[in-house]
N, C-alpha and C positions, 0 to 999 in steps of 0.2 A: 571392116576396113574399107570396102568400096565406097561407103558413105563418106569416108574421110577424104576422098579424092577432092572435093569441093573445097574442103578446108585447106588442103595442101595448096590448091590454086591460089588461095587468098595470101598464103605466105610467099608463094612464088611471085606475085605481082609486086610485093614490096622489094623483093630481091632482084628483080629483073625489069628495069625501066624500059629497056628496048622491047618493043612489041614482038619483033621476030624471035628474039632470044626467049620471050616469055612463052610463046607458042611451042618452041622447041623443048623447053623445060617441062611444060605440062604434058607434051606428048611422050616425053621420055619417062616421066614419073608415072603416067598412066600405064605405059608399057610394063614397067616394073610392078606396079600393083596388080595389073591383070595377070602377070606371070605368076604371081603368088596366089591370087584368089581363084583363078579358073584352072590352071594346069593342075595344081595340087588340090584343088577344091577347098572345102572346109576341113578336109582331113588333117592337113599338116599346119594350118594357120595357128592353132594354139601352141604347137612346139615352136614355130618360127618366131612368134611374138615372144615366148619365154626365152628362146636363145638370144634375141636381141636385147631383151630387158636385162638378162643376167650379165651381159657385157658392160653395163653401166655400173655394175656393183664393184665393191672393193673388199674381196674376202680376206686379205691379209692385213687390212687396217684394223688396228686394235680399238679404234673409236667406238664407243657404244652406239652411236647413230648408224654407223656402217653395219654393225653386227645386227642391229634391229631391222635395217633394210633387207638383209639376207633372210632373216626369219620371216619377214612380210612376204618376200619373193617366194619363199618355199610354200607358205601357206597359200599364196594367190595362184601360183602356177604349177607347183609340184604335187601338191596334196589334192588338187582337183584339176579338171581339164576344161578350161573355158577361156574365151577371149573377151577382155574387158575392153569397151570401146575407149578410144584415145585419139587425140588429135596428133596427126603425123605432120611433123615439119618436113620441108623439102630434104633437108640434110639427112634426118633419120630415115625417111622413106627410101632414099637412095642407098643408104647404108644397108637397110634391110633387103632391097632388091638385089644388091651385090651379093649379099650373103646367100640369098636364095639361088642366085645364078651359079654359085659354087656348089651349092647342095645339089642342084639339078645336074651339073656336070658330073660330079662325083657319083651320083646315083646311076647316071648312064654308064660310067665306067664299071661300077659294081655289077650292074645287070649284064653287061657284055661278058665279063669274067665268069660270073656265077652260072650263068645259063649255058656256058660252054664246058662245065665241069660236072663230074659226078653223073648221077642219073638224069639230070636235066638236059645233058647234051643230046640225048636220044630224042628229045622233042624239038619241034621247030615252031614254037609258039611265042609270040611277043608277050611281054609282061602286061598284066592287067593294071588298070589304074590303082586298084586296091593294093596290088603288090608294090607298085611304085611308091605309093604313099607310105607304105609300111617302111620301106627303106629309108625314105626321107625323114620320117619321124625319128628313126634310130640315128640318123646322121645330125639331126638338130639335138638329140639327147646327147650325143658325143660333144657337140659344141657347148652345151650347158655345162657339161662335166669340165671342159677345158676352162671355162670362165669361172667356175665356182669351186669345184672340189680339188682338182688337180692331182689328187692323191688316190681316192677310192671312190667307187660308186656307193651312193648312200645305201645303208642297210634296208631301207624301205623299198628298194628296187625289186620288182617281181623277178621271179626265176626266169620267165621267158624274156622280159625286157633285158636282163643282164645277159642272157645268151645272145640276143640280137645285137647288143652292144659289142659282145665278143666277136661276132661275125665282122662288124664294121672295123673294130680294132685290128683284127688280122689283116683285113683287106687294106687299111691305111698304111700298115707296116710295109706290105708289099708295094704300095703305091710309091712311097717316098724312098724305099731302099735303094733303087737304081741310081738316083741322083746322089744320095748320101754316100753310098759305097763308092761311087766314081770319085768323088772329092776325097773321101777318107783314105782311099787307096793310093792316090797320087799327089795330093798336096804336101809339100815339105813341112809346113808349119803343123798341119794336123798330125802328120807322122811323127813329128818331134814330141808332140803332146800325147802320143800313144792312143789316138782315137781308134776305136775298134771298127772294123768293117767286116760284116758278115751278114748271114741271113737269119740270124737268131731273132725269134719273135720278142725276146725280153731285152734286147739291146738297149742299155739305158740312154745312150746318146740319141738313138731314134725316138725313144720314149719322150725325151725333151722336145724333139722336133714335133712330135704329134701334139704335145701340150700347147703349141703355139696357135692351134685352131685350124678350121677348115680352109679358111682364105689362104693362109700360108702353105697348107698341105697342097691345095690345088695349084698354087704357083710353082711349088716345087715339081709337082707331077707332070707339069707342062713344059719343063725345061728339058731341052734335047742335046745341046752341046755342052761341053764342060764349062765353058764361060758362063752360059746361062745357069747352069747348076750352081756354080760358084757364087753367082750373084744372088740366086734365090735362097741359098743357105746363109747368106751373109757370112762367107767363109774367110773374110779377113780377120774374123774373130774366131778363135777356137770354140767349138760347141760345148755347151753346158750339158750335163747329164742329169736324168731324173729317174731314180730308182724306185719312186713311189707314186708313179703315175697309174694309168689305167691297167696295165698288165698286172702289176702287183695287187691292185685292188680286186680285179676279176679273180685272180688265182687264189689269193689269200682270204680277203674279207668276204667275198661272195660265197666262199665255200666254207663258212663257218661250221664249227663242230656242233652236233646236236646229240643229246643224251639218248634219245629215244631209239636210235638205230632202225629207222623205218625205211624200208624201200619203197621206191615210187609205186611200184606195181601193187603194193599192199594197201594203198590209199584208195578209199572209196569216195564217191561224190559227197557223201554225208559228212565225212570228216576232213575233206580236202582243205577247207579254209584254215585249219588248224596247222597244217604242214606246208602248203604251197603259198608263197607270197604272190598276192593277187596284183595285176597291174591297174593303174588308175584309168587307163584307157581300155575300154572293153571292146576287143577286136571280135566282131561277130562272126568272123570266118574261123572255123576250127582247124585250119591247116597249121598255123605255127604251134598251137598247143599240142596237136596229135603228133607232130614231128618231134617236138621236145620230149613228150613222153616215150615215144618210140625209142629215141636215142639213149635214154636214161632209165628205162622201166625197171632195170634190175640193180640200180644204183641206190646207195644210202643217201640221205639228205645232204651230207657233206660233200657229195660228188654230183650235184645237180647242175653245176654252172662251170663252164670253162675248163673241161678236162683236157689235158694235153693230147690224149689219144683220139680226141674228137676234132683235131685240126682239119682233117679231110672233109668232114661235115661242114665245118664253118667256111671252108673255101667255096662251097656252093651254096652257102647261106640257107641252111636247112630250115631255119625257123622263120623264113621270110616269105613263104609261098602259100598261095590259096590251096585248099583241100583238092580242088579239081585237078591241079597241075601234080600234085603229089599222088593222087590216084592213078593219073595217066602214066606215071613212071613205074607204078607198082612197088615203090621202094618201101613202103610201110607195111606191106603184106607179110614179110618175114622179119626175124629179129635182126638187130644191127650187129654187124660183125666188123672188127677191125682188120682191114685188108692190107694195111700198110705197116704191119709189125716189122721192126727192123732189128738187126742183130746188134745188141748193145756194145759188143766187143769191137765190131767193125766200125760202128758209129764213133766210138771213142778213139779208134786209131786214126780215123779221118779227121775228127776234130783236132787231134793232136798235130797232124800234118799241117792243117790249115792255119793253126795257131803259130807253129814254128815259122811258117812262111810270112805271116803277118809281123811277127816280132822281128825277123830279119829286115823287113821293109822298113819298121820303125827305126832300127839301128842305122840303116843306110841313110834315111832321110835326116835323122838326128845329126850324123856326121856332115851331111851337106849343109844343114842349118849352121852348124858351128863354123863351117868354112866360108859363111856369108852368102850362101845360096838360098833361094827361095823359088815358089812357083810350081810347075807341073813336073813330076819326077816319074820314071818308070824304070824297071830292071833294064839295063843296057841302053836306055835312051836318056841322055842329058841334054838333048839339043834345045828343050824348051825351059830349061832353068834360067833363072835370073841371079845375077851376082852383084853384090855390093861393090860399087865402083871404087871404094877405098881399099878394097882387097883384091889380090890377084886370085884368079881361079886356081883350084888345086892342080890343074894341069899345065899351067904357065910355068 
């Protein structure tokens, strides 16, 4: 890709007759290319290229040429891991640079959160380049999923790769939830449409937001005020929902049933290839694999990926770290134990209370909408509502 910089400059000369603008454009694009080729080294370039290429495809077009293009993409980028030389135009290079900037920023956020949770918070060690690249690869894999699959991770995904994707999924849900819940709890139109706001990991409205891709997720996560969040979510339109995105894929398809009934701890290095799906990328560091085995050692094959009671582990990204960091925490020295077991009766009661509160909110906002009101609503505060000028307010 570095060799493509000169080719990009040729394209820039055609597009920018002004010498000053030409130099600025070349400097900008070189910055973008360097950002990808040096900071992430060669470790994430195949995934970055694959994510960019996947965005050019049309997975829902029934045309045979579109279908063949997807098959070619899978063979070229997902069944092997390599970067094929290509000529990067200015426009495409800028788009890739913009995507990588989002990946870089989201990786920063993931690291801040993960390193402050679980056993990692006891250490005061910055992430290694290898750990950062591992997280960025998983983010690019998420972007490919958004572009192509939308519904389920491919069944060829390795167990560890799917588990890493699960860590990314849960983090991204927590990333967009504050903005989404803020609008869903207060907007009159969204309340009239019974848009759910909660912290449930499987919220189908939030699943749709995730399916829009990393650039939109990054935009939403950076919105601070209600107005910024409203714009980022395009809240003039009621949100769509997606019950078949990554959550459903990880929970159902990745945990397919196996007739053998083999526990992970019973598998030997000699027969491992018959039971454990191997990744196309060979991570030379043993940390992710050992952490995954530690967390699932007593589980049957049907429970090797994305189990509900491993949510605490996913919060600190247990399959993202080098062996040295894991050894320093000592977490792998003993068996995994679920320390967050909750009383199902109390959980059900709390969920019922929250559901009742939300339904009352929907009813209130539906009434406001029928009276010609719109905008921001809250219990006991109608000061920010907007009213149709052709109607009197209910209090006139």
